[in-house]
KOLMIBA-403764 format. One record per atom (N, C-alpha, C): x negated, y negated, z negated; residue in one letter. Coordinates in pm, whole numbers, plus 50000, padded with zeros to 5 digits. Layout:
! KOLMIBA-403764
XYZA;...
END
This chain:
! KOLMIBA-403764
937316728727125X;938556724527175X;939256711527175X;938456707827031X;938626692527007X;938236684027097X;936856686427177X;936576676927270X;937306681627459X;937696691827418X;938586693027560X;939886685327528X;940636690827431X;941916680127416X;941606668727434X;940706661727339X;940756647927353X;940156640127503X;939146649927550X;938786641127683X;939386648327800X;939696661427793X;940596667027916X;941966664827907X;942296673927828X;943666677627807X;944906665927824X;944276657227708X;945566645127667X;945286635727808X;944236631427823X;944246623927949X;945296629028088X;944816641828081X;945566646528172X;947226648428201X;947516649628054X;948746650828032X;949516636328066X;948666623127990X;949066614227995X;949136606528192X;948216611228246X;948236608528383X;949356613528433X;949606627228413X;950836633728474X;952386625928473X;952346623528311X;953426614428264X;953736600728319X;952296595128348X;952506582528424X;953006581128585X;952426592728618X;952906591728774X;954296593828782X;955396597528710X;956266594428687X;957446582628667X;956486572728601X;956796558428542X;956266546728618X;956726537428636X;956146523228668X;955566517928558X;954556524628513X;953696517528417X;952666509328447X;952636494128413X;951526486528444X;950596482928351X;950746491028260X;949726488228142X;950056479928024X;951456478028023X;952016473927938X;953326480027873X;954276482427959X;955126490627948X;955606496628048X;956706511028019X;956806518128127X;958146524828137X;958656526728240X;960006531128237X;959976545528326X;960686556428301X;960776568028401X;961456565128528X;960816565828654X;961536564228798X;961036575628862X;961166587828785X;961226601928857X;959806600428988X;960476606329123X;959666606529208X;959196598329281X;959706585429250X;959486574129317X;957926571129389X;957336573729320X;955806568729306X;955316577129435X;955956594029433X;955156601629514X;955986597329647X;957226592729641X;957916591329752X;957456578929843X;956936570529767X;956326560029803X;954926563429862X;954236572029764X;952766572829811X;952766579729961X;953926591730005X;953456599930104X;954186593130205X;954576576530203X;954886568230321X;953926554230317X;953216556530249X;951766546430244X;950626548730338X;950236542030437X;949596541930510X;948376540530476X;948056531030363X;946596531230311X;946286538930263X;947396550230185X;946706561630098X;946176572230226X;946946575030343X;946446583030393X;945286576630503X;944826568130538X;943676559330541X;942436566030487X;942826563530334X;941776563130242X;941386576130237X;942426586030219X;942266602830232X;941676607030325X;942106602430454X;941206608430577X;939766602330552X;939506591730520X;937836586730508X;937726598630418X;937786599130325X;937526606630206X;936946624230249X;938056628030293X;937726639730382X;936566637830484X;936556631130561X;935666631330664X;934346629630568X;934446617930473X;933096620330417X;932746630230350X;933596638030298X;933386653830222X;932756663730341X;933406663830452X;933526674630562X;932346670230618X;931556660630649X;930186655630714X;929226655830570X;929176650430457X;928226648730364X;928076664930320X;929176669530291X;928416684730206X;927526692330312X;927906692530434X;926696701030487X;925366693830532X;925456682530560X;924156673730563X;923636676130416X;924126676630302X;923646677730173X;922986692630130X;923616702630197X;923666716430156X;922046718030210X;922336713930387X;921026715730478X;919936709330418X;919716697230408X;918626693630353X;917956691830254X;919006698530159X;918636705230002X;918016718030011X;918606729230100X;917726741330142X;916556739530202X;916546729330304X;915196725930362X;914156719630269X;914216716530225X;913606709830076X;913146721530004X;913956728129969X;914236742329837X;913156749029930X;913096753730018X;912306765430084X;910906759430139X;910616744630178X;909336738430169X;908516742930041X;909566734329922X;909016737129775X;908186752129736X;908966762929772X;908556772129728X;907836782529843X;907476774129927X;906466780130046X;904976781829976X;904256793130006X;903056796129989X;902136785730058X;902416781530190X;901826773330266X;902096757830260X;902946756330144X;902946739530118X;902036735530015X;901476722830057X;900476716329964X;901106704929914X;900606699429750X;900946690329713X;902426690629635X;902586705929577X;904106709029524X;904546699029416X;903576700729378X;903996692529246X;904266676229262X;903756669329379X;904206655029382X;905446656829412X;905436665929523X;906956665929639X;907666670429513X;907716675329450X;908866680129335X;909416665329259X;908466658729217X;908526646529158X;908886631329242X;908686632729362X;909196624829441X;910816628429513X;911106640129518X;912186644729552X;913396646129423X;912826646629284X;913496644729175X;913856631129148X;912926624629187X;913346608129117X;915176602429161X;915136603929281X;916526600229295X;917486603729167X;917886615529108X;918326618829007X;918406613428898X;917376605128874X;917026598528752X;917766585328758X;917796580528877X;918906568628908X;920346568028871X;920916558028836X;922626559528858X;922956560428989X;923896562229024X;924906560029106X;924836546929148X;925246535029043X;925636521229110X;923866515729137X;923046518029053X;921526516029124X;921316520129239X;921806533129279X;921286539329431X;922196530229499X;923526525629490X;924156513729612X;923466500129612X;923286496429483X;922406486629501X;921046481929560X;920296497129556X;919036496929632X;919406498229804X;920556504329812X;920446509329980X;921556494130028X;922146487929913X;922606475429986X;921386466430018X;920366462529941X;919576453529946X;918466460830076X;918456470230098X;917436475330197X;917766473230318X;919276477830306X;920416476030479X;920826463830466X;920516453630381X;921686439230449X;921246433230563X;922256427230625X;922126424330761X;921426410230731X;921446403830650X;920866391330640X;919466389130582X;919556401130484X;918356401930380X;917896412230382X;918436424430463X;917726433930427X;916236440430473X;915696447230421X;914026451030471X;913946459930586X;914986467430613X;914956476530730X;915296465030868X;916426459530819X;916406444130919X;915166437130948X;914436433230848X;913136427030871X;912246434430928X;912226445730911X;911176452630983X;911456455031129X;912956456731131X;913356457131294X;913266443731364X;913256430331306X;912806423731387X;911476419431432X;910516424331344X;909266423831340X;909196431531473X;909756441231583X;909166447631616X;909956444231752X;910646433531750X;911516429631839X;912926435731856X;913316440031768X;914546445731779X;916106438031741X;917076440431753X;918346432731700X;918516437231589X;919176430131463X;919436431231350X;920636444331355X;920616457531288X;922006461931322X;922876458631171X;924336457831245X;925096455231148X;925666465531032X;924866469430955X;924846477130848X;926166477130737X;926626463930716X;927806462130673X;929026458330745X;928486453030838X;929886446930940X;930616455931045X;929876467131054X;930406478631146X;930856487831073X;931846493031066X;932796504630957X;931876518631035X;931596519831106X;930626533731134X;929336533331072X;928956524731112X;927356522731050X;927386524230872X;928196516130861X;928556516430700X;928786527430616X;929556536330736X;929736551130672X;928376560030703X;927736558830782X;926526566930804X;925356562230680X;925496548130660X;924526543530547X;925196552230419X;926286550930383X;926896560430262X;926446574830274X;926656579530390X;926166591830413X;924856596230353X;923866587130393X;922496584330406X;921976584230243X;922856573430204X;922666576430061X;923006584529964X;923936594130004X;925036602229925X;923576616629953X;923156617230033X;921906630130067X;920806624629961X;920376614230009X;918796605129895X;919276608229764X;920586607729740X;920826608729560X;921096622929532X;921876630129628X;922186645529564X;921296654429584X;920296648229644X;919556666429732X;918906673129593X;918476660429488X;917556666829365X;918226674929305X;919756672829243X;920446682729181X;920416697929253X;920956696329360X;920966709429444X;919746715929447X;918806708229474X;917356712129475X;916966721229395X;917276715829261X;916846726729128X;917886737329161X;918826739429191X;919646750729169X;918856760929316X;918826756129409X;918336764829512X;916776771529496X;916056760829410X;914726765029404X;914806779029275X;915526774029182X;915866787729099X;916256798429171X;917396799729236X;917256809929321X;916576816529383X;915806809629489X;915006810429584X;913686821729493X;913076816529392X;911906825129318X;912716835329249X;913986838229254X;914086850429203X;914606861729272X;914916862329412X;914906869029502X;913686877129499X;913896890229478X;912896898229463X;912026900229618X;910806900729559X;909796904329688X;909866917329783X;910246923729718X;910316938729755X;911416937429929X;912346925829894X;913086922930007X;912236921730123X;911586908530080X;910526906830253X;909576911930225X;909236921930168X;907836933630214X;908756944730280X;910146948930242X;910476957130339X;910916950430511X;911226937730488X;911536934530592X;910336931130683X;908786930030615X;907516928330685X;907286945530743X;907596952930698X;907396966230745X;908236966130885X;909456961730850X;910056964830982X;910086957231087X;908886947831092X;908426938031181X;909686925931225X;910136920031094X;910916906531094X;909846897231121X;910406889231198X;910056875931193X;910376867231070X;909606857031046X;910056843130942X;911506839930978X;911966836431085X;913516834731074X;914406844231049X;913996855431107X;914846866831076X;914816870730919X;913886870730869X;914056872030696X;914666859430668X;914586846930678X;915246835730643X;917016840730675X;917416844330758X;918576846830804X;919346859930726X;918606869530730X;919006883130713X;918436885230552X;917426878230480X;917226881030328X;917636868930240X;917116856630295X;917136847030202X;918686841730223X;919236837830300X;920736834930296X;921566844530224X;921436856230264X;922336867730180X;922276866330011X;920766862830009X;920466862729851X;920686850229757X;920976839729856X;921576825529820X;923156825729821X;924046835629807X;925236832429823X;926006827329705X;925686832329603X;926126827029474X;925766814629473X;924526809429464X;923936792729462X;924696787829556X;925006790329680X;925356780429786X;927106780329753X;927906791429702X;929026788329671X;929066775429574X;928166776429464X;928126768229356X;927726753929393X;927006751029495X;926036740729533X;927526732829590X;928166740929724X;929016734429790X;930406732529706X;930816738129616X;931666735029534X;931736724129442X;930466721029412X;929836710929314X;929886696029385X;929316695729544X;929506689629633X;930316679829679X;931536692229669X;932776687429756X;933556682129628X;933696688129507X;934136677329399X;933426666129399X;931906663829351X;931426651229386X;931886641829464X;931566645029623X;931656635529720X;933226631329735X;934156640329682X;935646638629695X;935876624929588X;935376628529472X;935366616529341X;934326606629355X;933466605729448X;932616594029444X;933326580129427X;932816569329348X;933066556529356X;932086548729302X;930976550129228X;930026540329166X;929346537829318X;928576543829345X;927566542929450X;928376536129557X;929586540429585X;929926533229723X;930346519229682X;931386517329568X;931246504729527X;930216497529525X;929066497929452X;927966490729476X;927376487329605X;927636497529719X;926926496029811X;927706487429910X;929196489529934X;929596483630025X;931076476529986X;931376482429850X;932896478729849X;934036484529866X;933626495029950X;934596501130078X;934996495430195X;933926486030235X;933956477330323X;933236483930474X;933156477930560X;933906467230571X;935316466530577X;936146458530530X;937426456730490X;938056468230379X;938706477330477X;939006491430416X;938296505030472X;937636498730592X;937626510930636X;936406524330590X;936156519730489X;935286526730381X;935896528430244X;937126528230223X;937726528330111X;938106544930076X;937456549830002X;937686564929971X;938786564629853X;939116579529838X;940566579229786X;940386572629614X;939076578129563X;938926571229389X;938936557529406X;938326547529498X;938576532229525X;940356528729554X;940596538029600X;942016533929630X;942536534429476X;942376545229406X;943016546029266X;942426533529200X;941396529729219X;940906521529124X;941366503529197X;941706505029307X;941916491529358X;944066491829300X;944286497929336X;945996501329260X;946396500629146X;945276508529048X;945626511028904X;945066496628823X;944006489228881X;943396479328771X;943346467928865X;943486466828973X;943396454529058X;944896450129060X;945866459629092X;947286456129127X;947826460929016X;947206464528910X;948276470328779X;949496477628791X;949336487728903X;950266497528910X;949556509628834X;949556510628743X;948746524328690X;949916536728716X;951456536528741X;951866548028744X;951526552428889X;951676546128988X;951206546829134X;950076553029133X;948676547629073X;947616550229078X;947866567329021X;948436569428913X;948136580728837X;948716590128944X;950036586729048X;950816597129145X;949516599329223X;948356594129316X;947466594729369X;946266602729267X;946056599829192X;945176610529088X;945666625229100X;946766625129070X;947556638729090X;947376648029226X;947326638029307X;947286644729436X;945706650729487X;944686641729426X;943576644029456X;943006655629370X;944026654829223X;943706666629140X;943996681629185X;945106679229269X;945756691429298X;945016694629448X;944116688029539X;943546690929650X;941946695929577X;941366690929485X;940566697429419X;940376712429362X;941766714929310X;942186726429239X;942486736829335X;942896732629477X;943086743329575X;941536746929659X;940906737329640X;939456739229722X;938826748129629X;938656746129490X;938136754329396X;938386766529381X;939976773429395X;940566783429393X;940116792029512X;940486783629659X;939836792729777X;938276793529775X;937876782329702X;936136787229708X;935626804629615X;936216799129524X;936376811529415X;937006826829485X;938156827229571X;938496837129611X;937476844129730X;937126831429854X;936026837529911X;934506843029847X;934306838929732X;933106838429691X;933626857429612X;934906859129573X;934596873729488X;935096881929608X;935496877729709X;935886886929855X;934356890129905X;933316882729920X;931806883229958X;931146894929876X;931726893629774X;930906903529667X;931356917729678X;932506919029733X;933276933229756X;932296940929860X;
END
């Protein structure tokens, strides 16, 4: 309870209080709903929110699908070299998000990146990984999948090995193909784990900051400035902590609503 109060409840209460003030880090005066009124009239907020939702809407399915594919391959009796493969796929989880961003920044740099160097060797033009907003967004998704697969893979492997073999034996007796067993046995058995993976992935991507900050700093320009980066810029760069707190409260409400909806869907699926 002490840890919860110190590291969650008290900062949360302060955030709610600051969102109704013009706090700049030195002094604060109560201004009511002015921050929220300004927030919902701010085009930069809507741009960062839209980019964050797009990032999450595309990134979560990619992350889930790739994690599931790797997990199924690693538990398959036909796969060779499982131990080495597990180490390779788990390695990115040992690296911090900032280091991941730096690695991909050096790999995909326009004038110094290794990938563009290889492209030039085969006679292709360098790709504008950092100057083109869409390419920079694709690169962020690529780095996200590379970094986030390991944790989801561990959850899914644990769930896959706990599926009773009798289910598959019954499917074999009924003449089910491998794809039919995957659709009608594997996926339904993974429902609880899938809900957990999706929920955690949404929360992680909606709050992603260090990797994107190290990779492209939300660029080019503000094309890939996500919501947490927007909070950081307004709160620390512009010293408008009250306004940044209001944005944080909006993010909190979005994540809370998604978590509630996800839990309700999971409860109905158990009925």
